[in-house]
C-alpha positions as CSV (number, residue, x, y, z in Angstrom):
1,M,0.0,0.0,0.0
2,S,1.3,3.5,-0.8
3,V,2.1,5.9,1.9
4,E,-0.9,8.1,1.0
5,A,-3.3,5.2,0.8
6,A,-2.0,3.8,4.1
7,R,-2.4,7.1,5.9
8,A,-5.9,7.5,4.5
9,A,-6.8,4.0,5.7
10,I,-5.4,4.7,9.2
11,L,-7.2,8.0,9.5
12,A,-10.5,6.5,8.4
13,E,-10.4,4.6,11.8
14,A,-9.9,7.7,14.0
15,S,-12.5,10.2,15.1
16,P,-12.2,13.1,17.6
17,L,-12.5,12.0,21.3
18,P,-15.1,13.4,23.7
19,V,-15.1,17.0,24.8
20,E,-13.9,18.3,28.1
21,T,-13.6,21.9,29.5
22,I,-10.3,22.9,30.9
23,A,-8.7,26.1,32.3
24,L,-7.2,28.3,29.6
25,G,-3.8,28.2,31.3
26,A,-3.7,24.5,30.8
27,A,-4.8,24.6,27.1
28,V,-1.4,25.0,25.3
29,G,-1.1,22.0,22.9
30,R,-4.8,21.1,23.1
31,V,-7.2,21.3,20.2
32,L,-10.4,23.3,20.5
33,A,-13.7,21.4,20.3
34,R,-15.8,24.5,20.0
35,D,-15.3,28.0,18.5
36,V,-14.0,30.7,20.8
37,A,-16.0,34.0,20.3
38,A,-15.4,37.4,21.9
39,V,-17.6,38.5,24.8
40,R,-16.7,42.2,24.4
41,D,-15.0,44.6,22.0
42,Q,-11.2,44.8,22.0
43,P,-10.2,47.4,22.8
44,P,-13.4,48.1,24.7
45,F,-13.0,51.9,24.3
46,T,-11.2,54.3,22.0
47,N,-7.7,54.9,23.4
48,S,-4.4,56.5,22.7
49,A,-1.7,54.8,20.7
50,M,1.0,57.1,22.1
51,D,2.0,59.2,25.1
52,G,1.0,62.8,24.5
53,W,-2.0,65.2,24.6
54,A,-5.6,64.5,23.8
55,V,-7.0,67.5,21.9
56,R,-9.7,68.7,19.6
57,S,-8.2,68.8,16.2
58,A,-10.1,72.0,15.5
59,D,-8.0,73.7,18.2
60,A,-4.7,72.8,16.6
61,P,-2.3,74.4,16.0
62,G,-2.6,76.5,19.1
63,T,-1.9,77.0,22.8
64,L,-4.2,75.0,25.0
65,R,-5.0,74.9,28.7
66,I,-4.2,71.6,30.5
67,V,-7.3,70.4,32.4
68,G,-6.5,66.9,33.5
69,E,-5.0,63.5,32.8
70,S,-6.0,60.1,31.3
71,A,-3.9,57.1,32.2
72,A,-4.4,53.3,31.6
73,G,-6.9,52.1,34.2
74,H,-8.3,55.4,35.0
75,G,-9.5,58.0,32.6
76,Y,-10.5,61.7,32.4
77,E,-14.2,61.8,33.3
78,G,-14.9,65.3,32.0
79,Q,-15.3,66.5,28.4
80,V,-12.6,68.3,26.5
81,Q,-13.9,71.8,25.8
82,P,-12.6,74.3,23.1
83,G,-9.1,75.5,24.0
84,E,-8.4,72.5,26.4
85,A,-6.0,69.6,26.4
86,V,-5.7,66.4,28.5
87,R,-2.4,64.6,29.3
88,I,-2.8,61.1,28.0
89,F,-0.8,57.9,28.1
90,T,-0.6,54.9,25.8
91,G,-3.6,52.7,26.2
92,A,-5.6,55.2,28.2
93,A,-9.2,56.1,27.2
94,L,-9.6,59.0,24.8
95,P,-11.6,61.7,26.8
96,A,-15.0,62.7,25.5
97,G,-14.7,65.8,23.2
98,A,-11.2,65.0,22.0
99,D,-10.6,63.5,18.5
100,S,-6.8,63.5,18.2
101,V,-3.6,62.8,20.2
102,V,-0.5,64.9,19.7
103,I,2.6,62.9,20.7
104,Q,4.5,64.4,23.5
105,E,7.7,65.1,21.4
106,N,5.7,67.4,19.1
107,A,4.3,69.6,21.9
108,T,5.8,72.3,24.2
109,R,4.6,72.7,27.8
110,E,4.9,75.9,29.8
111,G,3.2,75.5,33.2
112,D,-0.5,74.8,32.6
113,L,-0.3,75.6,28.9
114,I,0.7,73.3,26.0
115,S,1.5,74.4,22.5
116,V,0.6,71.9,19.8
117,P,1.1,71.7,16.0
118,A,-1.7,71.0,13.5
119,A,-3.6,67.8,14.2
120,R,-6.0,65.7,12.2
121,P,-9.0,63.7,13.5
122,G,-7.9,60.2,14.4
123,D,-4.2,60.9,14.8
124,N,-2.5,58.3,17.1
125,I,-5.9,56.9,18.2
126,R,-7.0,53.2,18.3
127,D,-10.8,52.9,17.8
128,A,-12.9,50.7,20.0
129,G,-13.2,47.3,18.5
130,K,-10.2,47.7,16.2
131,D,-8.9,44.2,17.1
132,F,-12.2,42.5,17.3
133,R,-15.9,43.0,18.1
134,V,-18.2,41.2,20.6
135,G,-19.4,38.0,19.0
136,D,-16.5,37.7,16.5
137,V,-15.2,34.1,16.2
138,L,-11.5,34.4,17.1
139,L,-10.4,30.8,17.1
140,R,-12.1,28.0,15.2
141,K,-12.9,24.5,16.3
142,G,-10.0,22.3,15.4
143,T,-7.4,25.0,16.2
144,R,-4.4,23.8,18.3
145,I,-3.7,26.3,21.1
146,D,-0.3,27.8,21.3
147,P,0.8,30.8,23.6
148,W,-0.2,33.4,21.0
149,R,-3.7,31.9,20.6
150,L,-4.0,31.5,24.3
151,S,-3.4,35.2,24.6
152,L,-6.1,35.9,22.0
153,A,-8.6,33.7,24.0
154,A,-7.7,35.5,27.2
155,S,-8.2,38.9,25.6
156,A,-11.6,37.7,24.5
157,G,-12.6,37.2,28.1
158,R,-12.2,33.4,28.2
159,A,-11.0,31.6,31.3
160,E,-11.9,28.1,30.1
161,V,-12.1,26.4,26.7
162,A,-13.7,23.2,25.4
163,V,-11.1,20.8,24.0
164,H,-11.0,17.2,22.8
165,R,-9.7,14.6,25.3
166,R,-6.1,13.6,24.7
167,P,-5.8,10.1,23.2
168,R,-4.3,7.4,25.5
169,V,-1.4,5.7,23.7
170,A,0.2,2.6,25.1
171,I,3.7,1.9,23.8
172,L,5.0,-1.6,23.8
173,S,8.5,-2.6,22.9
174,T,9.2,-6.3,22.1
175,G,12.3,-8.4,21.6
176,E,14.8,-10.5,23.5
177,E,17.6,-8.2,22.4
178,I,16.1,-5.1,24.1
179,V,17.0,-3.8,27.5
180,E,16.1,-0.5,29.1
181,A,18.8,1.7,30.7
182,P,20.3,1.7,33.3
183,A,20.0,-2.1,33.3
184,R,23.2,-3.9,32.2
185,P,22.8,-5.4,28.8
186,G,23.8,-9.0,28.1
187,P,26.4,-9.9,25.4
188,F,23.8,-10.0,22.7
189,Q,21.5,-7.2,23.8
190,I,21.1,-3.5,23.0
191,Y,19.5,-0.5,24.8
192,D,15.9,0.4,23.9
193,S,16.2,3.7,22.0
194,G,12.8,3.5,20.1
195,S,10.1,3.5,22.7
196,P,11.5,6.3,25.0
197,A,11.6,8.6,22.0
198,L,8.2,7.6,20.8
199,K,6.7,8.3,24.2
200,V,8.1,11.9,24.0
201,M,6.8,12.2,20.4
202,V,3.3,11.1,21.4
203,E,3.2,13.6,24.3
204,A,4.5,16.5,22.1
205,W,1.9,15.7,19.4
206,G,-1.0,15.8,21.9
207,G,-1.4,12.3,23.3
208,Q,-1.1,10.7,26.7
209,A,1.6,8.2,26.5
210,T,2.2,5.2,28.7
211,K,5.3,3.0,28.2
212,L,4.4,-0.6,28.9
213,S,7.1,-2.9,30.3
214,G,9.0,-4.6,27.5
215,V,8.2,-8.2,26.8
216,R,10.2,-11.1,25.5
217,D,9.6,-13.0,22.3
218,Q,6.8,-15.1,23.8
219,L,3.4,-14.9,22.2
220,E,1.4,-15.2,25.4
221,A,3.4,-12.4,27.0
222,V,2.8,-10.1,24.0
223,I,-1.0,-11.0,24.0
224,E,-1.3,-10.3,27.7
225,A,0.6,-7.0,27.5
226,M,-1.8,-5.9,24.7
227,R,-4.9,-7.2,26.4
228,G,-4.1,-5.1,29.6
229,A,-3.3,-1.8,27.8
230,Q,-5.7,0.9,28.9
231,A,-5.6,3.0,25.7
232,E,-7.4,4.0,22.5
233,L,-4.2,3.2,20.6
234,I,-1.5,0.6,21.1
235,V,1.8,1.3,19.4
236,T,4.2,-1.6,19.2
237,V,7.9,-1.2,18.4
238,G,9.5,-4.3,16.9
239,G,8.1,-7.7,16.0
240,A,6.0,-6.2,13.2
241,S,7.6,-8.3,10.4
242,V,7.0,-12.0,9.6
243,G,10.1,-13.7,11.0
244,D,10.0,-16.5,13.5
245,H,10.5,-14.1,16.4
246,D,8.1,-11.5,15.1
247,L,5.0,-12.1,17.2
248,V,3.1,-8.8,17.3
249,R,0.9,-9.6,14.3
250,A,0.0,-13.0,15.8
251,A,-0.8,-11.4,19.1
252,G,-3.1,-8.8,17.4
253,E,-4.8,-11.6,15.5
254,A,-5.3,-13.5,18.7
255,L,-7.2,-10.4,20.0
256,G,-9.4,-10.3,17.0
257,M,-7.5,-7.8,14.9
258,S,-8.9,-6.8,11.5
259,Y,-6.2,-5.4,9.3
260,R,-6.6,-2.0,7.6
261,V,-2.9,-1.8,6.5
262,E,-0.8,-4.9,6.2
263,S,2.4,-3.3,4.9
264,V,3.5,-0.1,3.3
265,A,5.6,0.5,0.2
266,V,8.0,2.7,2.1
267,R,11.6,2.7,2.9
268,P,12.4,2.4,5.7
269,G,9.3,0.9,7.4
270,K,7.8,-1.7,5.0
271,P,6.6,-4.0,7.9
272,T,4.4,-1.2,9.4
273,F,0.8,-2.4,9.8
274,F,-2.4,-1.1,11.3
275,G,-5.5,-2.8,12.5
276,V,-8.6,-2.7,14.8
277,L,-8.9,-5.2,17.7
278,A,-12.1,-6.9,18.5
279,D,-12.8,-4.5,21.4
280,G,-12.3,-1.4,19.2
281,R,-8.8,-0.4,20.2
282,R,-6.5,0.4,17.4
283,L,-3.1,-1.2,16.9
284,L,-0.2,0.4,15.0
285,G,2.8,-1.9,14.5
286,L,6.1,-0.1,13.9
287,P,9.4,-1.8,13.0
288,G,12.0,-2.2,15.6
289,N,14.8,-0.4,13.8
290,P,14.8,3.2,15.2
291,A,14.9,5.0,11.8
292,S,12.0,2.9,10.5
293,A,10.0,3.5,13.6
294,F,10.6,7.2,13.7
295,V,9.9,7.8,9.9
296,C,6.7,5.9,10.2
297,A,5.8,7.7,13.4
298,E,6.1,11.0,11.4
299,L,4.1,9.7,8.5
300,F,1.3,7.8,10.4
301,L,1.3,8.2,14.1
302,K,1.5,12.0,14.2
303,P,-1.6,12.5,11.9
304,L,-3.4,9.7,13.8
305,I,-3.0,11.4,17.1
306,A,-4.1,14.7,15.5
307,A,-7.3,13.0,14.3
308,Y,-8.1,11.8,17.8
309,C,-7.6,15.4,19.0
310,G,-9.9,16.8,16.4
311,T,-7.4,18.4,13.9
312,T,-5.1,17.4,11.1
313,A,-1.3,17.0,10.9
314,E,-0.5,16.0,7.3
315,P,3.3,16.3,6.6
316,V,4.1,19.9,5.6
317,M,6.7,19.6,2.8
318,A,9.2,22.1,1.6
319,T,11.3,22.3,-1.6
320,A,15.1,22.2,-1.5
321,R,18.0,21.9,-3.9
322,L,20.3,18.9,-3.7
323,T,23.9,19.6,-2.9
324,G,25.0,16.5,-4.7
325,P,23.8,13.7,-7.0
326,L,21.3,11.0,-6.0
327,A,20.9,7.6,-7.6
328,A,17.6,6.5,-9.1
329,N,15.1,5.2,-6.5
330,G,13.6,1.7,-6.3
331,P,10.0,0.7,-6.2
332,R,9.3,1.9,-2.7
333,E,8.9,5.5,-1.6
334,H,12.1,6.4,0.2
335,W,12.3,8.9,3.1
336,M,16.0,9.7,3.5
337,R,17.5,11.4,6.5
338,A,19.1,14.7,5.4
339,K,20.7,17.9,6.6
340,L,19.4,21.3,5.6
341,S,21.4,24.4,5.0
342,H,20.9,27.7,3.1
343,G,22.7,29.3,0.2
344,D,21.9,31.5,-2.8
345,G,18.4,32.2,-1.4
346,S,17.5,28.5,-1.5
347,I,17.1,25.7,1.0
348,L,19.8,23.1,0.4
349,A,19.5,19.4,1.2
350,T,22.3,17.0,1.8
351,P,21.1,13.4,2.4
352,Y,23.4,11.3,4.6
353,G,25.4,8.7,2.7
354,D,24.5,5.8,5.1
355,Q,20.8,5.4,5.4
356,D,20.9,2.2,7.4
357,S,17.7,2.1,9.5
358,S,19.5,1.1,12.7
359,L,21.6,4.3,12.9
360,V,20.2,6.4,15.7
361,G,23.1,8.8,15.4
362,V,22.2,9.7,11.8
363,F,18.6,10.5,12.8
364,A,19.8,12.6,15.8
365,A,22.0,14.7,13.4
366,A,19.4,15.0,10.6
367,D,16.9,17.9,10.6
368,A,14.8,16.7,7.6
369,L,13.5,13.7,5.7
370,L,14.0,13.8,1.9
371,R,11.2,12.1,0.0
372,R,12.0,10.1,-3.2
373,R,9.0,8.9,-5.1
374,P,8.8,5.2,-6.2
375,D,11.1,4.6,-9.3
376,A,12.2,8.3,-9.2
377,P,15.1,8.9,-11.7
378,A,18.6,9.8,-10.8
379,L,19.1,13.5,-9.8
380,A,22.0,15.9,-10.2
381,A,23.3,18.5,-7.8
382,G,21.0,21.5,-7.9
383,D,17.8,19.5,-8.8
384,L,14.8,20.2,-6.7
385,V,13.5,17.7,-4.1
386,D,10.7,17.5,-1.5
387,V,11.8,17.6,2.2
388,L,10.0,17.3,5.5
389,P,11.7,19.5,8.0
390,L,12.0,17.9,11.5
391,P,11.6,20.1,14.6
392,R,14.9,20.7,16.3
393,A,15.3,22.8,19.4
């Protein structure tokens, strides 16, 4: 199955989770389940954009008598009469009768008098409702809250927002060869580098991740681990292929799994599969090699979590120029780890020479995945390619 077809088949089995109301301060990273509308105008009153003097434009230029002050949080309660001026500060309400603000650098004060140059109606003034009006929809359902959107919701008078519940994701690592630090590995064992990273990915993408205790290559142990997972989605790492020691598929089948994706025409990650268990839980099987697991997490797990949260997360591609030649691609779509740089106004992409799917160090150094379509022809330096930038702190 192609990458696009596999993603579509996976997303067809995901729908937004139930709605809950949470405090706005806890909403960063969450996805809105309902629109957020303003409960008042912003700003709620016409105010000054500068420190200066509130005047009637008809009186300028001229020498005016200072009759009071308007500051943020407390305004001038009188009305500006002909020949009068009010000291005003940024954000303070424009007094009644005034229609212009002369900035303080352009005025000269002598005691209770102020000399101002010519002024036009509306100078240095922010009208009420300039940002938004009461009832305006500011954030749409399906929007993921970040600090800037949180600020907008707060300015609209919202203390709480309705969001979709975060999906519970259970991560299960399998294999006799896997040991978790700081345990001492045996002579034929390696440290588990896949599931710890996937747990962090799931949390960053909006899910609630639980890392299950790793299990050995024993079918009953894998079945029991899956059976006890309290989650909407089980993600397994390793054991997804069809070798004698690959037991994840058999365990899923023992729990009544119906396949939606049996394998994907992708490199790395061909053994990736997806199915629905008899009890309705979803099972995503990722390969054990870290690069394979991480590539397929970007392609399939990230958009799946987004769908549970009520939004979308299709890969956002960019265009880059190759810094060197690339050989023709084979029949599977290839996602190559690459390094991005900039030159001559373009994004430049340099794929790593060794794309072995077991190399964690290469993935840690890469900041993009370079996509080669199936049977793509050889490319020369300077040719354009599609890249998926990876977030790097």
